[in-house]
Each structure stands twice: as structure tokens, then as C-alpha cells.
N, C-alpha and C positions, 0 to 999 in steps of 0.2 A: 678429586680436583683435576687429575690428569685427563679423565674422561670428559669433564666439563670443558677443559681447555681445548681438547681435541674436537669436540662438537662445535665450539665457537670458531676455531680455525677452519674447520670443514665448511661451515656455513659461510664464512667470509670468503673463502676461496671460491666456492660455488657461485656466490653473488658476483665476484669479479669476473668469472669466466662467462657470464651471461650478459654482461653489459655490452652495449653497442659502441661505446666509446673506447678508445685505446687506453690500455692500462699503462700508467707511468710508474716505473720501478722506483724504489727508494733512491737508488743512485742517480736517477734522472731528475731529482728535486734539489738542486744546489741551493735554491732559495731557502729551503728548510734545513739542509744538512750543513752547509758551510758555517753558519753561525754557531752550530753545536761543537765544531772542532776548532774554532778560532782561538788562537793562543795556546792550544794544547799539543802535547807531544802524542802522536798517534802511531798505532800499529794496525795492520790490516791482515785479515785472513782473506785471501783472494786467489783467483786463478783465471783461466782463459774465458770463463763465463762472466767475469766481472767487467762487462763492457757498458760503455755509455756512448750511444750514437757512433758505434764503430771504433771507439778508442777505449783502451784499458782504463779502469777506474783510477789506478795510480797515475797514469799519464794525464788523465783528465784533471785530477786534483792538482798536479804540478802546473798544468796549463792555466788553472783557475786562480793561481796566485799563492797556493799553499807552498811554503818554503820547503825545499828538498830536505833540510835538516829537521823539519817538523815531522816528517815520516821517518820514525826511528827504525822500523823493521816491518817486513812483510813475512807472514807465516804461510807456508805452502802446504796445501792438502795433497791427497792422492792426485797424481798426474802433474804435480808441480805448479809453480806460480804462473808460468806462461803456457801451461798445458802441453808441455813437450815431453812428458814421460808416459810410458805405457801403463796400463792397469796393473797394479800389484808391484811395480818397480819401486824399490826403496828410494826415497828422495833425500838427498844430502843437503846440509846447510851450505850456503854460498852467498854470492852477490849477484843481483840482477844486472846483466850486462848492459841493459839499456839505460838504467837510472843510477846504478852504483849503490842502490839501497840493499842492506843486508837482508838475506832471505833465510829463515829458519824453517826446517822441515817439521811438519806435523803428520808425517806418514812414515811407516816402517816401525822401528823400535820405539819411536818417540811420538806420541799422539796427543800430548797435552802440554801446553806451555808451563815450564817449571818456574819456580820463584824468581830466579835470577834473570830469566828471559823477559820478564815484564817490568824490570827495573827501568826507570826513566820514562815509562809510558803512562799517560793519563787516561787514554781512551783507546779501546779496541773497536775497529770497524770490521764487521763480518759481511762479506758479499759473495755468496756462491749460489748458483742456480742448481736446483735438484729436481729429479723426476718423481719424487715421492715413492721410492721403493725402499723397503726396510733394509735390504742388504747393501745399499750404496753407502759409502763412508761419510759423505759430507754432513749428514744430519748429526753424526756422532762427533765429527770434528767440531761442529758448532756447539754441541752439548758440553764437550770437554773443555773447549775454550771458554765458554760462559762460566763453567764451574771454576776454572783457574782464575778468571777475572774476579769472580765473587770472593774466592778465598783470599785474593790479594788486594781487594778494595779498588779494582779498576772498573771504569764504566765501559759498557758495551753498547754499540749501535748495530742492529741487524738491518741491513738494507735488503728487504724482502724482494723476491722475484717470483712471478707466476710459475706454476708448474707447467712445463711445456707440453706434457701429455694431456692433462686436464686435472682439475681439482675436484671432480665429482665422483669418480669411480673408486670404490674401495673394494679390494679383493684379497683373498687368501687368508690362511689361518693366522691367528695372533701368536706371536713368539712366546714360547714357554720360557720364563725367566731363568730356568735351570740351564738353558743353552745360550745365555747371553755372551756376546763377543763384540768386537769392533765392527762386525757386519750385522749386528742385532743387539743393541743394548737395552731396548725397552719393549714391553709387551704391546706391540702394535702389529697390525696386519701387514702382510707382504707388500701390498700396494696401499699405502696409507693416504695418498691423495693430497697431502699437505704441501705447502710451498717449502 
């Protein structure tokens, strides 16, 4: 099943990268996304790549009329919510200085939302751009977040973004599951090419 899903995503990504029209990311489709979150308490996994026409996704949601108290929490991956932490630096929980929204770390010793962290949340929105390299952490932040939401009965929306390198090249050996870690959880090649 994993191989079949991989082939489908690879084909989809390749098709998107060869179109002559501009690709519109999931976050750039408020006509489709806003009705899905209407009346729901939401959390987001977002960072400095979560941009919509030059503005951060959280700022865009607030400007579109989403009430500030409807965004319960933001979860920050490696590099932090606003992208102001160096690679490998442990991210601490805190509050976003721009919006006042609580920010919970998903990097360092804590990589998966715990049961209490999703209380009061109806829906998780995941919006991180990735270059399709096995050893980058965003793909595993997504996997562990989806796993936590499934365990706790929470809905998830992944706002997909194109691979900025390309989605057609696949290179390198497949990970031996014996060596899985947070920089390689699944048996996929070094450059998997997916979004």
C-alpha cells in the first residue's frame, strides 16, 4: 500500500511540475478551506514556509475573519513557528509575540502532540513546505502529528505545497528500517521527491 501511495504521489507531483499554469497551494484556496474550518476550534502546524501571498497563514486566517480565539494553538516544528531558530536548536513552548497565540514545540525532546495538547481542538491544519529529502524533519512532524490526531479522533487538513527542488527526481538508497529515527522513520530513498 505504501509503495502504491508513493507511486500515486510521485505521479501527481510530476504532473504538477510540468503544467504551464501556476500551481495554487492548498493555503491559497480560501474558497475551499474556510468552509472546512468554519465554527471549529483549530490548531496549526506551521512555520516560516506557511505563506499566502507574502503573509503568514495564521495572519491570513485572522485577516479573513477567523476569530483569534478559534485558533487554539500553533505547533512549531524544527526552526520554530516564525522560522527564527537554527537547525537542531531545541524549540521551547511559548506565545507568538505577533498574535498572542500559544505555541507548542514539536521539536527537541517532544515531537508528537500528547493527549492533553489536543484538548479543545476539533481540527489540525498542517502547512509546511519540504524539499523531499528523507533526513529533513518536516515529513516526520507531519506523520507523528497525523498519528496523534488519529489516536485522539481529531480531523487533519494537509495544505500541500509543491517541492521547490522538483518532484520528479528520486535518488539515493532506501532507508533500512533497523536505523529509523526522527531523520528517517520510513523505508524511503534519500531524495523521495514528494511534496
